[in-house]
C-alpha positions in Angstrom: 41.2 160.0 -64.1 41.2 162.3 -61.1 39.0 159.7 -59.2 41.8 157.2 -59.4 43.9 159.3 -57.2 41.4 159.5 -54.4 40.1 156.8 -52.0 36.7 155.9 -53.4 33.6 156.2 -51.2 31.7 153.5 -53.1 33.5 150.5 -51.7 35.0 150.4 -48.3 38.5 148.8 -48.5 39.7 149.3 -44.9 39.1 145.6 -44.0 40.9 144.4 -47.1 43.8 146.8 -46.6 44.2 145.5 -43.0 44.2 141.9 -44.4 46.9 142.9 -46.9 49.0 144.4 -44.1 48.6 141.2 -42.1 49.5 139.1 -45.1 52.6 141.2 -45.9 53.7 140.9 -42.2 53.5 137.1 -42.2 55.2 137.0 -45.6 58.1 139.1 -44.2 58.4 136.8 -41.2 58.5 133.8 -43.6 61.4 135.3 -45.6 63.5 136.7 -42.8 63.1 134.7 -39.6 64.4 131.2 -40.5 61.1 129.3 -40.2 60.9 125.5 -40.0 61.2 124.6 -43.7 60.0 121.1 -44.0 58.5 119.8 -47.2 54.9 120.9 -46.5 56.0 124.4 -45.4 56.3 125.4 -49.1 52.5 125.0 -49.6 51.8 127.7 -47.0 54.7 129.8 -48.2 53.3 129.8 -51.8 49.8 130.2 -50.4 50.9 133.4 -48.5 52.5 134.9 -51.6 49.3 134.2 -53.5 47.3 135.8 -50.7 49.3 139.0 -50.9 48.8 139.1 -54.7 45.1 138.1 -54.4 44.2 140.7 -51.7 46.1 143.4 -53.7 44.1 142.5 -56.8 40.9 142.6 -54.8 41.8 146.1 -53.6 42.6 147.2 -57.1 39.2 145.9 -58.3 37.4 147.9 -55.6 39.5 150.9 -56.3 39.1 150.9 -60.1 35.4 150.0 -60.1 34.7 153.4 -58.5 35.4 155.1 -61.8 33.7 154.4 -65.1 36.7 155.8 -67.0 38.6 152.6 -66.3 38.4 150.1 -69.1 35.8 147.5 -68.5 38.1 144.7 -69.8 40.8 145.6 -67.3 38.5 145.1 -64.4 37.1 141.9 -65.8 40.7 140.6 -66.3 41.5 141.4 -62.7 38.3 139.7 -61.6 39.2 136.5 -63.4 42.8 136.7 -62.2 41.6 137.1 -58.6 39.3 134.1 -58.8 42.1 131.9 -60.3 44.5 133.0 -57.5 41.8 132.2 -55.0 41.5 128.7 -56.4 45.3 128.3 -56.2 45.3 129.4 -52.6 42.6 126.9 -51.8 44.6 124.2 -53.6 47.7 125.0 -51.5 45.5 124.7 -48.3 44.1 121.3 -49.5 47.6 120.1 -50.5 48.8 121.0 -47.0 46.0 119.1 -45.4 46.7 116.0 -47.5 50.4 116.2 -46.7 49.9 116.2 -42.9 47.6 113.2 -43.3 49.5 110.0 -42.4 47.9 108.3 -45.4 48.9 111.1 -47.8 50.9 108.8 -50.1 47.8 108.3 -52.4 48.7 111.5 -54.2 47.0 110.3 -57.4 43.6 110.8 -55.9 44.6 114.2 -54.5 45.7 115.3 -58.0 42.5 114.0 -59.6 40.5 115.9 -57.0 42.3 119.2 -57.5 42.3 118.9 -61.3 38.6 118.1 -61.5 37.7 120.9 -59.2 39.9 123.2 -61.2 38.1 122.5 -64.5 34.7 122.8 -62.8 35.9 126.1 -61.3 37.2 127.5 -64.5 34.1 126.5 -66.5 31.8 128.0 -63.8 33.8 131.2 -63.5 34.2 131.5 -67.3 30.6 130.8 -68.0 29.3 133.2 -65.4 31.7 135.9 -66.3 31.0 135.5 -70.0 27.5 136.7 -69.4 28.9 139.8 -68.0 27.0 139.4 -64.8 30.1 140.2 -62.7 30.3 143.8 -63.7 27.5 146.3 -64.4 27.8 150.0 -65.2 25.9 152.2 -62.7 25.7 155.9 -62.0 29.4 156.9 -62.4 30.9 153.6 -61.2 31.0 149.9 -61.9 28.7 147.7 -59.7 30.8 144.8 -58.6 28.4 143.5 -56.0 27.4 140.5 -58.2 31.0 139.5 -58.4 31.4 139.9 -54.7 28.4 137.7 -54.0 29.7 135.2 -56.5 33.2 134.7 -54.9 31.7 134.9 -51.4 29.4 132.0 -52.3 32.4 130.1 -53.7 34.1 130.7 -50.4 31.2 129.2 -48.5 31.3 126.2 -50.9 35.0 125.8 -50.2 34.3 125.9 -46.5 31.7 123.1 -46.8 34.1 121.0 -48.9 37.0 121.7 -46.5 34.8 120.6 -43.5 33.9 117.3 -45.3 37.5 116.6 -46.2 38.9 117.3 -42.7 36.2 115.2 -41.1 37.2 112.3 -43.4 40.9 112.7 -42.5 40.5 113.4 -38.8 41.7 110.0 -37.6 44.9 110.4 -39.5 46.0 113.9 -38.3 46.7 115.2 -34.8 43.6 116.1 -32.8 44.8 119.7 -32.1 45.3 120.3 -35.9 41.8 118.9 -36.5 40.2 121.2 -33.9 42.2 124.2 -35.1 41.2 123.7 -38.8 37.5 123.0 -38.0 37.4 126.1 -35.8 38.9 128.3 -38.5 36.5 126.9 -41.1 33.6 127.9 -38.9 35.1 131.3 -38.3 35.6 131.7 -42.1 32.0 130.8 -42.8 30.9 133.4 -40.2 33.2 136.1 -41.8 31.9 135.3 -45.3 28.3 135.6 -44.1 29.1 138.9 -42.5 30.9 140.0 -45.8 27.7 139.2 -47.7 25.5 141.1 -45.3 27.8 144.2 -45.1 28.5 144.7 -48.7 30.0 147.1 -50.1 32.5 146.6 -47.2 35.2 144.3 -48.6 37.1 142.2 -46.2 37.2 138.6 -47.5 41.0 138.4 -47.7 41.2 137.6 -44.0 39.4 134.3 -44.5 42.4 132.7 -46.3 45.4 135.0 -45.2 44.3 134.6 -41.6 44.3 130.8 -41.8 47.6 130.5 -43.6 49.1 133.1 -41.2 48.0 131.2 -38.1 49.2 127.8 -39.6 52.6 129.5 -40.0 52.7 130.9 -36.5 51.5 127.6 -34.8 53.6 125.1 -36.8 56.4 126.7 -38.6 57.6 129.9 -36.9 60.8 129.9 -35.0 60.5 132.4 -32.1 63.3 134.4 -30.6 64.4 134.2 -27.0 63.8 137.6 -25.5 66.9 137.4 -23.3 69.4 135.8 -25.7 68.0 137.2 -28.9 68.5 133.8 -30.4 66.3 131.3 -32.2 66.1 127.6 -31.8 67.4 124.4 -33.4 65.1 124.4 -36.4 66.0 128.0 -37.2 69.6 127.0 -37.3 68.7 124.1 -39.6 67.0 126.5 -42.0 70.0 128.8 -41.9 72.4 126.0 -42.7 70.1 124.9 -45.6 70.2 128.5 -46.9 74.0 128.4 -46.8 73.9 125.2 -48.8 71.7 126.7 -51.5 73.9 129.8 -51.7 77.2 127.8 -51.5 78.2 129.7 -48.4 80.3 128.3 -45.6 80.3 129.0 -41.9 82.1 127.8 -38.7 79.6 126.6 -36.2 80.6 126.9 -32.5 78.6 124.9 -30.1 78.9 126.4 -26.6 78.1 124.7 -23.3 78.6 126.6 -20.0 78.0 125.1 -16.6 76.1 128.2 -15.2 73.6 128.1 -18.1 71.0 125.6 -16.9 67.8 126.3 -18.7 67.8 128.8 -21.6 64.2 127.9 -22.4 62.9 129.2 -19.0 65.2 132.0 -18.2 63.6 134.6 -16.1 64.7 137.9 -14.5 64.5 136.1 -11.1 67.3 133.8 -12.2 70.6 134.8 -10.5 72.4 134.3 -13.8 69.9 136.3 -15.8 71.9 139.5 -16.0 75.2 137.7 -16.6 73.8 135.7 -19.5 72.1 138.7 -21.0 75.3 140.8 -20.8 77.3 137.9 -22.3 74.9 137.6 -25.3 74.9 141.4 -25.9 78.7 141.3 -26.0 78.7 138.3 -28.4 76.3 140.2 -30.7 78.7 143.2 -30.9 81.5 141.0 -32.2 80.3 140.8 -35.7 76.9 141.8 -37.1 76.9 138.7 -39.4 77.2 136.1 -36.7 73.9 134.3 -35.7 73.1 132.7 -32.4 70.8 129.8 -31.7 69.5 128.1 -28.5 70.0 124.4 -29.2 68.9 123.0 -25.8 68.5 123.9 -22.2 72.2 124.4 -21.8 73.7 124.7 -25.3 74.2 127.7 -27.6 75.1 127.5 -31.3 76.9 130.4 -33.0 77.3 130.6 -36.8 80.3 132.5 -38.0 80.2 133.2 -41.7 83.5 132.1 -43.4 84.6 133.8 -46.5 86.8 132.0 -49.0 90.5 131.9 -48.0 89.8 133.9 -44.8 90.0 131.0 -42.2 92.2 133.2 -40.0 89.3 135.7 -39.5 87.1 132.9 -38.3 89.8 131.7 -36.0 90.1 135.2 -34.5 86.3 135.4 -34.1 86.3 132.1 -32.3 89.1 133.3 -30.0 87.0 136.4 -29.2 84.0 134.3 -28.5 86.1 132.2 -26.1 87.3 135.3 -24.3 83.8 136.6 -23.8 82.5 133.2 -22.6 85.5 132.9 -20.2 84.9 136.4 -19.0 81.3 135.8 -18.0 82.1 132.2 -16.8 84.3 133.7 -14.1 82.5 135.6 -11.3 84.0 136.1 -7.8 85.8 133.0 -6.7 83.8 130.7 -8.9 85.1 129.4 -12.2 82.4 127.9 -14.3 83.4 125.3 -16.8 82.8 126.1 -20.5 83.2 124.0 -23.6 83.4 125.4 -27.1 83.5 123.0 -30.1 83.9 124.4 -33.6 83.2 122.6 -36.8 82.6 123.6 -40.4 79.2 123.1 -41.9 80.5 122.5 -45.4 82.8 119.7 -44.2 79.7 118.0 -42.8 77.6 118.4 -45.9 75.4 121.1 -44.3 73.7 118.5 -42.2 72.8 119.9 -38.8 72.4 116.4 -37.2 75.8 115.4 -38.4 77.1 118.7 -37.0 75.5 117.9 -33.6 76.8 114.3 -33.7 80.4 115.4 -34.5 80.3 118.0 -31.7 79.2 115.2 -29.3 82.0 113.0 -30.7 84.6 115.8 -30.1 83.2 116.4 -26.6 84.0 112.7 -25.8 87.3 112.6 -27.6 88.9 115.9 -26.7 87.7 116.5 -23.1 89.9 114.4 -20.8 89.2 116.4 -17.6 85.5 117.1 -16.9 86.4 120.1 -14.7 88.5 121.8 -17.4 87.3 124.5 -19.8 88.0 123.7 -23.4 87.8 125.6 -26.7 88.6 123.3 -29.7 88.6 124.1 -33.4 88.3 121.0 -35.6 91.0 120.1 -38.1 91.0 117.9 -41.2 92.0 114.8 -39.3 89.0 115.2 -37.0 86.6 114.9 -39.9 88.4 111.7 -41.1 88.3 110.2 -37.7 84.6 111.2 -37.3 83.8 109.6 -40.7 85.4 106.4 -39.5 83.6 106.6 -36.2 80.2 107.0 -38.1 81.1 104.0 -40.3 81.7 101.9 -37.2 78.5 103.2 -35.5 76.4 102.5 -38.6 77.7 98.9 -38.6 77.1 98.5 -34.8 73.5 99.7 -35.2 72.9 97.3 -38.1 74.3 94.5 -36.0 72.0 95.5 -33.1 69.0 95.7 -35.4 69.6 92.3 -37.0 70.3 90.5 -33.6 72.0 87.7 -35.5 73.8 85.7 -32.9 76.1 84.3 -35.6 76.8 87.7 -37.2 80.1 87.2 -39.2 81.1 90.8 -38.6 81.6 90.1 -34.9 84.8 88.2 -34.5 85.7 86.2 -31.4 89.3 86.1 -30.4 90.7 84.6 -27.2 93.8 85.0 -25.1 94.8 82.0 -23.1 95.5 82.4 -19.3 98.1 80.3 -17.5 97.5 78.6 -14.2 100.6 79.3 -12.1 100.2 76.2 -10.0 99.9 73.6 -12.8 101.8 75.6 -15.5 98.9 74.8 -17.9 96.5 77.0 -19.9 93.2 76.3 -18.1 91.1 79.3 -19.0 91.0 82.1 -21.6 89.5 85.5 -22.1 87.3 86.0 -25.1 88.0 89.3 -26.9 85.7 90.9 -29.4 86.8 92.3 -32.8 84.8 93.8 -35.7 85.4 92.9 -39.3 84.3 95.7 -41.6 85.3 95.7 -45.3 88.0 93.2 -44.7 89.5 95.3 -41.9 89.9 94.0 -38.4 88.8 96.7 -35.9 90.0 96.6 -32.3 87.8 97.3 -29.2 89.4 100.7 -28.5 87.8 101.9 -31.7 84.2 100.7 -31.0 83.4 99.7 -27.4 82.9 103.2 -26.2 80.8 104.0 -29.3 78.7 100.8 -28.7 78.0 101.9 -25.1 77.2 105.4 -26.2 74.8 104.2 -28.8 73.3 101.6 -26.5 74.1 98.7 -28.7 76.8 97.0 -26.6 74.4 94.3 -25.3 74.0 92.8 -28.8 77.8 92.4 -29.0 77.8 90.6 -25.6 75.0 88.3 -26.7 76.8 87.5 -30.0 80.1 86.9 -28.2 78.4 84.7 -25.6 76.8 82.6 -28.3 80.1 82.1 -30.2 82.0 81.3 -27.0 79.3 78.7 -26.0 79.6 77.1 -29.5 83.4 77.0 -29.0 83.1 75.5 -25.5 80.8 72.8 -26.9 83.2 72.0 -29.7 86.2 71.9 -27.3 84.2 69.5 -25.1 83.4 67.2 -28.0 87.1 67.2 -29.0 88.1 66.2 -25.5 90.0 69.4 -24.6 91.1 69.8 -21.0 90.1 73.3 -19.8 88.1 75.0 -17.1 86.3 78.0 -18.7 86.3 80.9 -21.0 85.5 84.4 -19.7 83.6 87.2 -21.5 83.7 90.9 -20.8 80.3 92.6 -19.9 79.6 96.3 -20.2 78.8 98.4 -17.1 75.7 99.7 -18.8 74.0 96.3 -19.5 74.5 94.7 -16.1 72.2 97.2 -14.5 69.3 95.9 -16.6 66.9 94.1 -14.3 66.4 90.8 -16.3 69.8 90.4 -17.9 70.4 87.0 -16.3 67.4 85.5 -18.1 68.7 86.6 -21.5 72.2 85.3 -20.9 71.1 82.0 -19.5 68.8 81.5 -22.5 71.8 81.7 -24.8 73.9 79.3 -22.6 71.1 76.8 -22.4 70.3 76.9 -26.1 73.9 75.8 -26.8 73.7 73.0 -24.3 76.7 74.3 -22.3 77.4 73.8 -18.6 77.2 77.3 -17.1 80.4 76.6 -15.1 82.3 76.8 -18.4 81.3 80.5 -18.7 82.8 83.3 -16.6 81.8 86.9 -16.9 84.1 89.9 -16.3 82.7 93.1 -14.7 84.6 96.3 -13.9 84.3 98.3 -10.7 82.1 101.0 -12.4 79.7 98.2 -13.4 79.4 97.0 -9.9 78.6 100.4 -8.4 76.1 101.4 -11.1 72.5 100.5 -10.0 74.0 98.1 -7.4 70.8 96.4 -6.6 70.2 95.2 -10.2 73.9 94.2 -10.6 73.9 92.2 -7.4 70.6 90.5 -8.4 71.9 89.5 -11.8 75.1 88.2 -10.3 73.4 86.1 -7.7 71.0 84.6 -10.2 73.8 83.7 -12.6 76.0 82.3 -9.8 73.1 80.1 -8.7 73.2 78.7 -12.3 77.0 78.0 -12.0 78.5 81.1 -13.7 81.6 82.6 -12.1 82.5 86.3 -12.0 85.7 88.1 -12.4 86.3 91.6 -11.1 88.1 93.2 -14.1 90.6 96.0 -14.3 91.0 96.2 -10.5 93.1 99.2 -9.5 92.1 101.6 -12.3 89.2 103.2 -10.4 88.6 104.7 -7.0 88.2 101.4 -5.2 86.0 100.9 -2.2 87.6 97.7 -1.0 85.0 96.9 1.7 82.2 97.3 -0.8 84.0 95.2 -3.5 84.5 92.4 -1.0 80.8 92.2 -0.4 80.2 91.1 -4.0 80.4 87.4 -4.9 83.5 87.5 -7.2 85.4 84.3 -7.8 88.5 86.0 -9.2 90.1 89.5 -9.0 91.8 90.6 -12.2 94.5 93.2 -11.5 95.1 95.8 -14.1 98.5 95.8 -15.8 99.1 99.5 -14.7 99.4 98.2 -11.1 102.1 95.8 -12.2 104.1 98.4 -14.2 103.9 100.9 -11.3 104.8 98.3 -8.7 108.1 97.5 -10.6 109.1 101.1 -10.3 107.8 102.0 -6.9 108.5 99.9 -3.7 105.5 101.4 -1.8 103.1 100.4 -4.6 104.8 97.0 -4.7 104.2 96.5 -1.0 100.6 97.6 -1.5 100.1 95.2 -4.4 101.4 92.3 -2.3 99.1 93.2 0.6 96.1 93.4 -1.8 96.9 89.9 -3.2 96.9 88.5 0.3 93.6 90.2 1.3 91.8 88.7 -1.6 93.3 85.3 -1.1 92.3 85.4 2.5 88.7 86.0 1.3 88.9 82.9 -0.8 89.3 84.7 -4.1 91.6 83.8 -6.9 94.0 86.5 -8.2 94.9 87.1 -11.9 97.3 89.7 -13.3 97.2 90.8 -16.9 99.7 92.5 -19.2 102.7 90.3 -18.4 105.1 90.8 -21.3 108.6 89.7 -20.3 110.5 87.4 -17.9 111.1 90.1 -15.3 107.4 90.8 -15.0 106.6 87.1 -15.0 109.1 86.4 -12.1 107.7 89.3 -10.1 104.0 88.2 -10.3 104.9 84.6 -9.5 106.9 85.8 -6.5 104.0 87.9 -5.2 101.6 84.9 -5.3 99.3 85.5 -8.2 97.2 82.4 -9.2 96.8 83.2 -12.9 98.8 85.1 -15.4 97.7 86.6 -18.7 99.9 88.4 -21.2 102.0 88.4 -24.3 104.8 86.6 -22.4 102.7 83.4 -22.5 100.1 83.9 -25.3 98.8 86.5 -27.6 95.1 86.9 -28.6 94.2 84.4 -31.4 91.0 83.5 -33.2 89.0 81.4 -30.7 89.2 78.4 -32.9 93.0 78.1 -32.1 92.3 77.6 -28.4 92.2 73.8 -28.9 96.0 74.0 -29.4 96.5 75.6 -26.0 94.0 73.5 -24.1 95.4 70.3 -25.6 98.8 71.2 -24.1 100.7 71.5 -27.4 101.4 75.3 -27.0 104.8 76.3 -25.6 104.7 78.1 -22.3 
C-alpha cells in the first residue's frame, strides 16, 4: 500500500487539483460572502458542491488506479459515482438555463427531458461499465484511459446538446447570457478535445466547475467596496434572509450623510476619500459582529446584531455610531448634515424592501428641518403608524390602478363659503376623504402619501368627476350657486397636457366649466412655471377660474404671483390668527387685501371659527369667508340645503 502514499506518476493530476482548488474557492465565496440568493441561485450552488465532490472523486480514481493493490470494485464504484455526479451537475446547469428563460413555466417538458436523459445515461453507463471496459489491469496499475475517453465523449455530447438548447432559447434570454454560454460551450468543447489528446493528463473538472464559477461571479456575487469594506443592497438582503432562517434579530441603521455623494465611484482623488475611509475603519472597530452595506450612492446600511433582552446594548451601539458619524461629518467650519434611522428587521418581517420603505417613511415624518442632523431609533408606535400608512398607500395604488372615476372609496365632502356682500352661500370647496374598512380617513393622513407615490392625479380626476355630477344635479334641481372649487396638487399641474384630461371629464358630464374652480398653492405655481401657466391659460380659456390657495404659508414672491391669472386669493388661516395677536401683521394683512383687490382679484379667508374672527375679516374687507363659524364640511350631497338658502348663517 506504499504506493497510495506517494503521488503517482501514471496519471497527471495537476490540472484536476487546480480545478478542485478553484471549485473550493468559489464554494467558499458562495457560503461566506452573502451572494444574491434568488430562486435559481440554488441550482448553481448545488452544482458547485457537486463539482467539488465530482473533482475529488476523479482525483481519487486517478490516484487509486496507480496501484493494483486497490480493490477493483472500489474504483469501479467511484467511476459510477463520478458519472452520476457529472449527470447531476449537467442537470443543474440545464435547470438554471430553463429558469432564466422567460418561457420557463413549462416545467413538465423540462422534467420529461431530464428524466429521459437520466435513464438513457444510466442505461448507457451501466451497460458499458458492466462489460468492464472502463477498467483494465495493466503492468502494476489500472488502465482507466477507456473510462476517461468515455466520459470525455459524454462531455462532448453534452456540449452539443447544450448548444442546441441554448440556440432554441436564445430569443427568451438576455443576449449577453446567450453569448457567454455559447462562448463557454465552445471553450468546453476545446478543453475536452485537448483532454482527449493529452491523456493521461486529467483536467476535465474545469469544464463544469469553470462555467458554474463564472456564472456565480457574473450574476450572483456581491462584491466588496475597497474603501468602505462594505457590500451592496443584495448582500444585505441575503444577510437578512439568513437572520430569518436562524431566528436572529438585528437593528438596521440606515445612514445618510451630505458629504457622501457617490460611494460607488469613490476614488483617492475625491477630497472626502480619506475622511470616509477613516470613518468606516472606526465603525468597524465598534463591534466585530456589525455588518456594513452600501445601499446607494449616498446611503449606508449598518446591521447591529441584537441579542434577546439586550436592547440596551443595541441602543449604546447606535449612539456610538452616531458619535462617529458626527465626528467625521464635522470638519473645519463645515457641519455636514447626517441622518440615521434605525429599525428592527424582525418587526418588519425580515423584508428589506419594507425596511427601506419604513426608513423613507421615517425620513419624511421625523425630519422637520432639512438642515438639521437626526438620529432616530424607531419605537413600537412607529411600526403601527407605518402599518397604517402602508394600508393607505396600498388602497391609493389600487385606486390609481383601477382609474374608476366613481370609486366609492373616494368620498367627496364640501364646505360652503359665504359671500360677504350678499350674505349667501354661493360657492363651496370640495374636500376629499377616503373610506377604508368603514373608516373615514382625512387628507392629512393620505395626501402627502399620494403625492409621494405619484397617485394624487387619480384622486383629482375622481373628485372632479364627482363634483361635476353634483353640479349637474344641483342645476337640475334649480339650486342658486356660482361654483364648486377643487384642490389640485403641485405635482400634477406641472404635467404638460393636464388641461386636456381635466376638460375631458368636465365635458363628459355636460357641465359649464364656469361652475368649476381649481385651487393651486404657491409651490404649485413656481414648480415648472411654464407648464403651470400653460395649463392655467388653456383652462381659463374654457371658463375655469383659479384660486391661489394657502396664501401666506410660503415665501411669497408677490410680483410673480400677481403675474398669474388668479381670480381669487385664498388667505391661510394662520395669517388671521397671527393678525389678531400682532398689530403689525394685522396692518400687513389689510394692505395685502387692498393690493389684491386693486388688481381685480377676489379675497377669501379660511379658518373663521367664532364671532370675533368673523367681525375682524369683515372689517378688513374680505369678499368671502370660509370656516366652522358658518358651515362645517359635509357630504357634498348636502350642498343643496345651503345653496337653496335654507341653512342658517
